[in-house]
Each structure stands twice: as C-alpha cells, then as structure tokens.
C-alpha positions as CSV (number, residue, x, y, z in Angstrom):
1,M,61.4,102.7,82.6
2,A,63.6,100.3,80.6
3,S,62.5,96.7,80.6
4,L,64.6,93.7,81.4
5,P,66.0,92.4,78.1
6,P,65.2,88.7,77.2
7,P,68.7,87.3,77.5
8,L,68.8,88.4,81.2
9,T,65.6,86.7,82.3
10,S,67.3,83.4,82.9
11,L,70.1,85.1,85.0
12,L,68.0,85.6,88.0
13,F,70.4,84.1,90.6
14,L,74.1,83.5,90.7
15,T,76.4,81.5,92.8
16,L,79.2,82.8,95.0
17,A,82.1,80.4,95.5
18,L,84.4,80.4,98.5
19,I,88.2,81.0,97.8
20,L,91.2,82.4,99.6
21,I,92.2,86.0,99.1
22,F,95.4,87.2,100.8
23,V,95.4,85.6,104.3
24,T,91.7,86.2,104.9
25,P,89.1,83.7,103.7
26,A,86.6,85.5,101.6
27,F,83.8,84.9,99.3
28,S,84.6,85.4,95.6
29,I,81.5,86.6,93.8
30,S,81.7,85.8,90.1
31,R,78.7,85.8,87.8
32,R,80.4,85.4,84.4
33,A,83.8,85.2,82.8
34,L,85.1,88.6,81.6
35,D,86.7,89.3,78.2
36,H,89.9,89.9,78.0
37,G,100.5,115.9,71.9
38,H,101.0,118.9,71.4
39,D,103.7,116.9,69.6
40,H,103.7,113.8,67.4
41,L,103.8,111.5,70.5
42,M,100.3,112.7,71.4
43,K,98.8,111.3,68.2
44,D,98.6,107.9,69.7
45,G,97.7,109.1,73.2
46,F,99.2,107.4,76.2
47,R,98.5,105.3,79.2
48,I,99.2,105.9,82.9
49,T,99.3,103.4,85.7
50,L,97.0,104.1,88.6
51,K,97.6,103.0,92.2
52,H,94.8,102.8,94.8
53,V,95.5,105.1,97.7
54,D,95.5,102.2,100.2
55,S,97.5,99.8,98.1
56,A,100.6,100.2,100.3
57,G,98.8,99.2,103.5
58,N,98.3,95.6,104.7
59,F,94.5,95.8,104.8
60,T,91.9,93.1,104.4
61,K,89.1,93.6,101.8
62,F,86.7,94.9,104.3
63,E,89.2,97.1,106.0
64,R,90.1,98.7,102.7
65,L,86.4,99.1,102.0
66,E,85.7,100.8,105.3
67,R,88.5,103.3,104.8
68,A,87.3,104.0,101.3
69,M,83.7,104.4,102.4
70,K,84.7,106.9,105.0
71,R,86.4,109.0,102.3
72,G,83.4,108.4,100.0
73,R,80.9,109.7,102.6
74,H,83.1,112.8,103.0
75,R,83.1,113.2,99.2
76,L,79.4,112.8,99.0
77,Q,79.0,115.6,101.5
78,K,81.2,117.8,99.4
79,F,79.1,117.0,96.3
80,S,76.0,118.0,98.3
81,Q,77.7,121.3,99.3
82,M,78.3,122.0,95.6
83,V,74.7,121.4,94.6
84,L,73.5,123.6,97.5
85,A,75.9,126.4,96.6
86,A,74.7,126.3,93.0
87,T,71.0,126.3,93.9
88,D,71.2,128.8,96.8
89,S,71.7,132.4,95.7
90,D,73.0,133.3,99.2
91,M,75.9,131.0,98.9
92,K,78.6,132.6,96.7
93,S,81.7,130.3,97.1
94,T,82.3,127.6,94.5
95,V,83.5,124.3,96.0
96,F,84.7,121.0,94.4
97,P,84.8,117.4,95.7
98,G,88.6,117.1,95.9
99,N,90.4,113.9,97.0
100,G,89.9,110.6,95.4
101,E,90.8,106.9,95.4
102,F,93.5,106.6,92.8
103,L,97.0,108.1,92.4
104,M,98.6,108.7,89.0
105,K,102.4,109.1,88.5
106,L,103.6,112.0,86.3
107,S,106.5,114.4,86.1
108,I,106.6,118.2,86.0
109,G,109.2,120.7,84.8
110,T,112.5,120.8,82.9
111,P,114.3,118.8,84.1
112,P,111.3,116.6,85.0
113,E,110.5,116.0,88.7
114,S,108.4,112.9,89.4
115,Y,105.5,112.9,91.8
116,S,102.1,111.2,92.4
117,A,98.8,113.1,92.1
118,I,95.3,112.3,93.0
119,L,93.1,111.5,90.0
120,D,89.7,113.3,90.2
121,T,86.9,113.0,87.6
122,G,84.8,115.4,89.7
123,S,86.9,118.6,89.3
124,D,89.0,120.4,86.6
125,L,92.1,122.1,88.0
126,I,95.5,120.5,87.8
127,W,97.7,121.6,90.7
128,T,100.7,120.7,92.8
129,Q,102.4,122.2,95.9
130,C,105.1,124.7,95.0
131,K,107.9,126.5,96.8
132,P,108.0,128.9,98.5
133,C,105.2,127.2,100.6
134,Q,103.4,129.5,103.0
135,Q,101.2,126.6,104.1
136,C,101.8,123.1,102.8
137,Y,100.9,119.6,104.0
138,D,103.4,116.8,104.2
139,Q,103.7,115.0,100.8
140,P,105.7,111.8,99.9
141,T,107.9,113.6,97.3
142,P,109.9,116.9,97.4
143,V,107.8,120.0,96.8
144,F,108.1,121.4,93.3
145,D,110.5,124.4,93.0
146,P,109.5,126.4,89.9
147,K,112.9,128.3,90.0
148,K,114.7,125.1,89.1
149,S,112.6,124.5,86.0
150,S,113.5,126.2,82.7
151,S,110.0,125.6,81.2
152,F,107.9,127.3,84.1
153,S,106.0,130.4,83.1
154,K,103.4,132.4,85.0
155,M,100.1,132.8,83.2
156,A,98.7,136.2,82.2
157,C,95.5,137.5,83.9
158,S,94.0,137.9,80.4
159,S,94.4,134.2,79.5
160,D,91.4,132.0,78.8
161,L,92.3,129.6,81.6
162,C,92.7,132.4,84.1
163,N,89.2,133.6,83.2
164,A,87.9,130.0,83.5
165,L,88.8,129.9,87.2
166,P,85.9,130.1,89.7
167,T,87.9,132.6,91.9
168,S,90.9,134.6,90.7
169,S,92.6,137.9,91.1
170,C,95.4,139.7,89.2
171,G,98.5,140.4,91.3
172,D,101.7,138.6,90.7
173,G,100.2,137.1,87.6
174,C,96.9,135.1,87.7
175,E,96.3,134.3,91.3
176,Y,93.7,131.6,92.1
177,L,91.8,130.1,95.0
178,Y,90.2,126.7,94.5
179,S,88.1,125.4,97.3
180,Y,87.1,121.8,98.0
181,G,84.6,122.3,100.9
182,D,85.2,121.4,104.5
183,Y,87.9,124.1,104.7
184,S,90.1,122.3,102.1
185,S,91.7,124.5,99.4
186,T,94.6,125.3,97.2
187,Q,95.8,128.9,96.6
188,G,98.6,130.2,94.5
189,I,99.7,131.2,90.9
190,L,98.3,129.8,87.7
191,A,101.2,128.9,85.4
192,T,102.2,126.7,82.5
193,E,104.7,123.9,82.6
194,T,105.8,120.8,80.7
195,F,104.2,117.7,82.1
196,T,105.4,114.2,81.3
197,F,103.0,111.2,81.2
198,D,104.7,107.9,80.8
199,K,107.2,108.8,78.1
200,V,105.1,111.6,76.5
201,S,106.1,115.2,77.3
202,V,103.5,117.9,76.8
203,P,104.5,121.6,77.0
204,K,102.4,124.5,78.2
205,I,99.9,122.7,80.4
206,G,98.1,125.2,82.6
207,F,98.2,124.3,86.3
208,G,98.0,125.7,89.8
209,C,101.3,126.3,91.6
210,G,99.9,126.0,95.1
211,E,101.7,128.0,97.8
212,D,98.9,127.7,100.4
213,N,97.3,124.3,100.5
214,E,95.3,123.1,103.4
215,G,92.6,120.6,104.5
216,S,92.1,116.9,104.6
217,G,92.4,114.3,101.9
218,F,95.4,115.5,99.9
219,S,98.3,114.0,101.7
220,Q,98.4,110.7,99.7
221,G,99.8,112.7,96.7
222,A,101.5,116.0,95.9
223,G,98.5,117.5,94.2
224,L,95.5,116.7,92.1
225,V,94.8,116.1,88.4
226,G,91.3,117.2,87.4
227,L,89.6,115.1,84.6
228,G,86.3,116.9,84.6
229,R,84.5,118.4,81.6
230,G,85.6,122.0,82.1
231,P,88.4,124.0,80.3
232,L,90.9,123.6,83.1
233,S,91.0,119.8,83.1
234,L,93.8,117.7,81.7
235,V,91.6,116.0,79.0
236,T,90.4,119.4,77.7
237,Q,93.8,121.0,77.7
238,L,95.3,118.1,75.8
239,G,92.7,118.5,73.1
240,K,92.1,114.7,73.2
241,P,88.4,114.5,74.1
242,K,88.5,110.8,75.0
243,F,89.8,109.0,78.0
244,S,89.1,105.8,79.7
245,Y,90.1,103.9,82.9
246,C,90.0,100.3,83.9
247,L,89.9,99.7,87.7
248,T,91.0,96.4,89.2
249,S,89.1,94.8,92.1
250,I,89.0,96.5,95.5
251,D,90.4,93.4,97.1
252,E,93.5,93.3,94.9
253,N,96.8,95.3,95.1
254,K,97.1,95.1,91.3
255,P,97.4,98.5,89.5
256,S,94.7,100.0,87.4
257,T,95.1,102.0,84.2
258,L,94.1,105.4,82.7
259,F,94.1,105.8,78.9
260,I,94.2,109.2,77.2
261,G,93.5,109.9,73.5
262,S,93.3,107.1,70.9
263,Q,94.4,104.5,73.4
264,A,91.2,105.1,75.3
265,S,89.1,103.6,72.5
266,V,87.0,100.5,72.9
267,N,88.5,97.5,71.0
268,T,86.3,97.2,67.9
269,S,87.0,93.4,67.8
270,S,85.0,93.1,71.0
271,S,81.5,91.7,70.8
272,G,79.1,94.6,70.2
273,E,76.7,93.0,72.7
274,D,79.3,93.4,75.5
275,I,79.7,97.2,74.9
276,K,77.0,99.3,76.7
277,T,76.9,102.9,75.6
278,T,74.8,105.7,77.1
279,P,74.6,109.5,76.5
280,L,76.4,111.9,78.8
281,V,74.0,114.5,80.2
282,K,75.0,118.1,80.8
283,N,74.1,120.0,83.9
284,P,74.7,123.8,83.4
285,S,75.1,124.4,87.1
286,Q,77.7,121.6,87.5
287,P,79.4,121.5,84.1
288,S,82.4,119.5,85.2
289,F,80.5,116.3,86.3
290,Y,79.7,113.3,84.1
291,Y,75.9,112.9,84.5
292,L,74.1,109.8,83.2
293,S,70.4,109.1,82.7
294,L,69.4,106.1,84.9
295,E,66.0,104.9,83.9
296,G,65.5,102.0,86.2
297,I,67.0,99.1,88.2
298,T,66.2,95.4,88.1
299,V,66.9,93.0,91.0
300,G,66.6,89.3,90.1
301,S,63.4,89.2,88.0
302,T,61.9,92.3,89.6
303,N,62.0,95.6,87.7
304,L,61.7,97.9,90.6
305,P,58.8,100.4,90.8
306,I,61.1,103.5,90.9
307,K,59.4,106.7,89.9
308,K,60.6,108.1,86.6
309,S,61.5,111.4,88.2
310,T,63.8,109.8,90.9
311,F,67.0,110.1,89.0
312,A,66.0,113.0,86.8
313,L,68.2,116.1,86.7
314,N,66.1,119.0,88.0
315,A,65.8,122.4,86.5
316,D,67.8,124.0,89.3
317,G,70.6,121.6,88.8
318,S,69.9,119.3,91.8
319,G,69.2,115.6,91.6
320,G,70.5,113.4,88.8
321,L,73.2,110.7,88.8
322,I,76.9,111.1,88.1
323,I,79.5,108.5,87.5
324,D,82.6,109.1,89.6
325,S,86.0,107.3,90.0
326,G,86.6,108.9,93.4
327,T,83.5,107.6,95.3
328,T,83.8,103.9,96.3
329,I,80.2,102.5,96.6
330,T,77.1,103.6,94.7
331,Y,74.8,106.0,96.4
332,L,71.2,106.0,95.2
333,E,68.5,108.5,96.1
334,D,66.9,107.3,99.3
335,S,63.5,106.2,98.0
336,A,65.2,104.2,95.2
337,F,67.8,102.6,97.6
338,A,64.9,101.6,99.9
339,L,63.4,99.6,97.0
340,V,66.7,98.0,96.1
341,K,67.3,97.1,99.8
342,K,63.8,95.6,100.1
343,A,64.3,93.5,96.9
344,F,67.6,92.1,98.1
345,T,66.3,91.4,101.6
346,S,63.4,89.4,100.1
347,Q,65.3,87.6,97.5
348,V,68.5,86.6,99.3
349,K,67.6,83.6,101.5
350,L,69.8,84.5,104.4
351,P,69.2,86.3,107.7
352,V,69.9,90.0,107.8
353,D,73.0,90.9,109.9
354,T,72.1,93.7,112.3
355,S,75.5,94.0,114.0
356,D,76.6,97.0,111.8
357,S,80.1,95.7,112.0
358,V,81.0,96.8,108.5
359,G,79.2,100.1,108.1
360,L,77.1,99.2,105.1
361,D,73.3,99.5,105.1
362,L,72.5,95.9,104.2
363,C,74.4,92.8,105.3
364,F,73.6,89.2,105.5
365,S,74.9,86.5,107.9
366,L,76.7,83.7,106.1
367,P,76.0,80.2,107.1
368,S,78.9,78.5,108.8
369,G,80.9,76.3,106.5
370,A,79.0,77.3,103.4
371,S,80.9,77.1,100.1
372,S,78.4,79.0,98.0
373,V,75.5,81.4,98.2
374,E,72.9,82.4,95.7
375,I,72.4,86.1,95.0
376,P,70.0,87.9,92.6
377,A,71.2,89.6,89.5
378,L,71.5,93.4,89.5
379,V,70.9,95.4,86.3
380,F,71.2,99.2,85.9
381,H,69.1,100.4,83.0
382,F,70.7,103.5,81.5
383,A,69.3,105.6,78.6
384,G,70.0,104.4,75.1
385,G,69.3,100.8,75.8
386,A,72.4,100.4,77.9
387,D,71.3,97.6,80.3
388,L,74.4,97.1,82.5
389,D,74.3,93.6,84.0
390,L,76.8,93.8,86.9
391,P,79.0,90.9,87.9
392,G,78.2,89.7,91.4
393,E,81.5,91.0,92.9
394,N,80.6,94.5,91.7
395,Y,77.8,94.8,94.2
396,M,78.1,92.0,96.8
397,I,81.2,91.8,99.0
398,A,81.5,88.9,101.4
399,D,84.1,87.6,103.9
400,S,83.7,84.2,105.6
401,S,86.0,85.2,108.4
402,L,83.6,87.9,109.4
403,G,80.6,85.7,108.5
404,V,78.9,88.5,106.5
405,M,78.0,89.4,103.0
406,C,77.1,93.0,102.2
407,L,75.5,95.1,99.5
408,A,78.1,97.7,98.3
409,M,75.5,100.5,98.1
410,G,74.0,103.2,100.2
411,G,71.3,105.9,100.2
412,S,71.6,109.6,99.4
413,S,69.3,112.6,99.7
414,G,69.3,114.3,96.3
415,M,72.2,113.5,94.0
416,S,73.0,109.8,93.2
417,I,76.5,108.5,92.4
418,F,77.6,105.4,90.5
419,G,80.7,104.4,92.4
420,N,84.0,102.7,91.5
421,V,83.1,99.3,93.1
422,Q,80.4,99.0,90.5
423,Q,82.9,100.0,87.8
424,Q,85.6,97.5,88.7
425,N,86.9,95.2,85.9
426,M,85.2,97.4,83.2
427,L,86.8,99.7,80.7
428,V,84.9,102.9,81.2
429,V,85.2,105.1,78.1
430,H,84.4,108.9,78.3
431,D,84.0,110.2,74.7
432,L,83.5,114.0,75.0
433,D,83.1,114.5,71.2
434,K,80.2,112.1,70.9
435,E,79.1,112.9,74.5
436,T,78.8,109.3,75.4
437,L,80.0,106.9,78.1
438,S,80.6,103.2,77.4
439,F,81.2,100.2,79.6
440,L,83.1,97.1,78.4
441,P,83.7,94.1,80.7
442,T,87.5,93.8,80.8
443,E,90.1,91.9,82.9
444,C,91.8,95.2,84.0
445,D,94.9,93.5,85.5
446,T,95.8,92.1,82.1
447,L,95.9,95.4,80.2
C-alpha cells in the first residue's frame, strides 16, 4: 500500500468557509488554490463544450446532486450487470452502461444538422436516432434524416466496425443491436457519415443510425457518443489516441470542456509535482473501461488498513476500479468504504446527521451560525506514485440552509468507480498510446 508522502503530512485538516452560491447559502470547501483529421484540421485536434444534463434546471447544489446520484446508482447497477454477464456463462447478452452526466454538441451529415449527444466514457458506439423511426423517444432536436444527407453511406457487413459490434446481423447492410441493460437499447443500421466537431469536419465516421431506440436515460440528447477503449469509439476512429476533459464544479452552471488530439495534452509548463500520472489497466472481459490500480486511501494522517486485494482486478474480470465521467460520486468496495466512513466519523468533530435527507451514506450536522468547519484531508494512492490529494470540495458537500455536510461517496459490492465529483476542476488526460491517465489541478471554467 502506498505511504503518505512527506509534503502531505502537515495537511491533515482543512477549513471550509461559508459563502453564498446562487440563492442558497452553502459551504464552499476549498483546500488549496488551483492552477490555472482525417484532414489537416485534425492535426491540432479540437475542443468541444460540455453541458451538464441538469444545467438548464433551477436546482440547488443538493437537488442537482440528488438527481445525479439517482442516475449514478442506476448506472452502477448497469455496470454490475455487465460484469455479471461477462463472468456468467449462462448470460449471453452484452450490455453497456449508457446515459451519462454531460452533453456534447456536434453536427452530422451534409449539410450538417446540429444536435446534442450524451458523452459516455463507459461505452464505444456512436449513435443517433434516425428516420424512419419505428420506435423513438422524444428528443430536443429534429430526428436525423439520412435521405437528406449526401455523405450518408451504409456500412458493409464485412467491415471491421461491423465485426466489432457485440450483436449484429446482415440484412439491409450491417444491422446492429446495442443494449444498455434495464431494457434500454438502440437498434438500426451501421453507417458512415461526416461529423463536425466545433469547426472540424471529419468524414466517414462509423455510427449507429438508430431506428428503434427505447429505454430510460437517453432523452436529454439525440443519441450517445462512446469514448471507450474499443474500436467503435470516437477516439479510436479518429486515430487520435489522446483525449481529456475538464469538469466544472457540480454547483455551477458553467460549461465543461472535452479536448481531442494534441489539444488534450497536459501543459508542459505546469509544475511536474502537480501532475499525477498512473497506468491504465486492461480488463479483457471489459475492454472498453478505463481501469486504474488503486493501492490505498489516506484520511487525515491515517493510511487506512485496506487489504491489498480490495481494489484488485480479479482473473474472471470482476472487481477493480474504473474512472468514469458518467457516474457522479465515487463508489468504493463495501469493506473499503466502511473504513473511509469510520475514519471520517472519528476525525470530523461534528455530530452525525441521521435524517437521511440527502441520500448519502455519511452526513454531519453543521453548527448553527458557523462560518467554518475543519475536515480531514483525503488522498487516493494510485499505482506509479500518483498520490491524488483531493481538494475539500471534491469530497465534502455542505449546505448551511439544510444544516448538513456530506461525504460524496458510497459503497459498492464488487466494482469500484471513481466518480466525476472527485474529478471536478482537474484536467483528466487519457493517453491511449502510453496507456496512462493523468490528473492536473485546473480551473476548468477558465479554459
């Protein structure tokens, strides 16, 4: 288990200051100041603005968190379904997590038609709803009509991308079925089309033209863009094996950003001590996911006695820890989460709130009229010496109007997930050539 590095030993407790956010008084938790294609256009890569799926709603921080956690628990169940399907020889269907927390704007076809799609780092397929629709859900933009695009082309059954589909048949071209668990799925024709990201147009991107799409979680957008590690994903098809995202705070309506290609790189002028890099781990039974090797967790000055095997990836593909943009809070294997919960309970000098008003496993009652609260530091020790010292607002969420402060984490039986609250205000760089993932503290709303 990784040890607590010397520079962190003095950062055992941090102060939370009371400020105003929107119209709701809330605690601001701050532990430190953060540092600030196929054609020639693809050489420099591109950037895409991301919008949180709840950004249009007038929600308080905790209301947005509750909505996101409900989706996150649903997503965790789908992840568990996937692992079960991969380890149980009696289960034949392949399922993917689906849905997500962020929307990206792009255009499809010639002439280009603009729409928003859900960003998903937990699956590979790019797809949108297409006419004629046998079964389509309501979407905020017109359904794509391939007959009106001069660049649309059905994909041959013998193509590599058709063969990469988990379920396909050869009829009117390459016909696919992509399931997301809980009866959610997209079914249609695999085709190629010109996609436009920002001002960069990329021809012949393979995508699913969905004519039968059903289930929950898709209605925020007109489809889904997979950014997984498989051959069908956007990052693989672009031939730019590097992408990064920078997610703004959950209590802000400011946009986040996705970077593809060379723009995804970490600024080399940044202090090397700030950049934390850890190897990506491969799981043959779940090749799309971004697995990391978590070696330990420190709360305050206590390096928790977590068994080395707790976050290990098992031979049958179960267990392990993935990093995911579409899951809100971090879920740790139950025995590890119990130790984290115990450490915070003993080190935070506040009474535990038992009202369950927020839906998180561990909350504390805030003293009336308090302007600051001390919380212990939290460090995730990833392989390769990547000791990720999280800012306080990335794991404690407080609201003085409700009188509570809660740990933004939960327990899970089996797979663990490093969620997007823990990633906020960090540039998270996925380098598929080097097979590494890097964290760099960044003020994401200034990019």
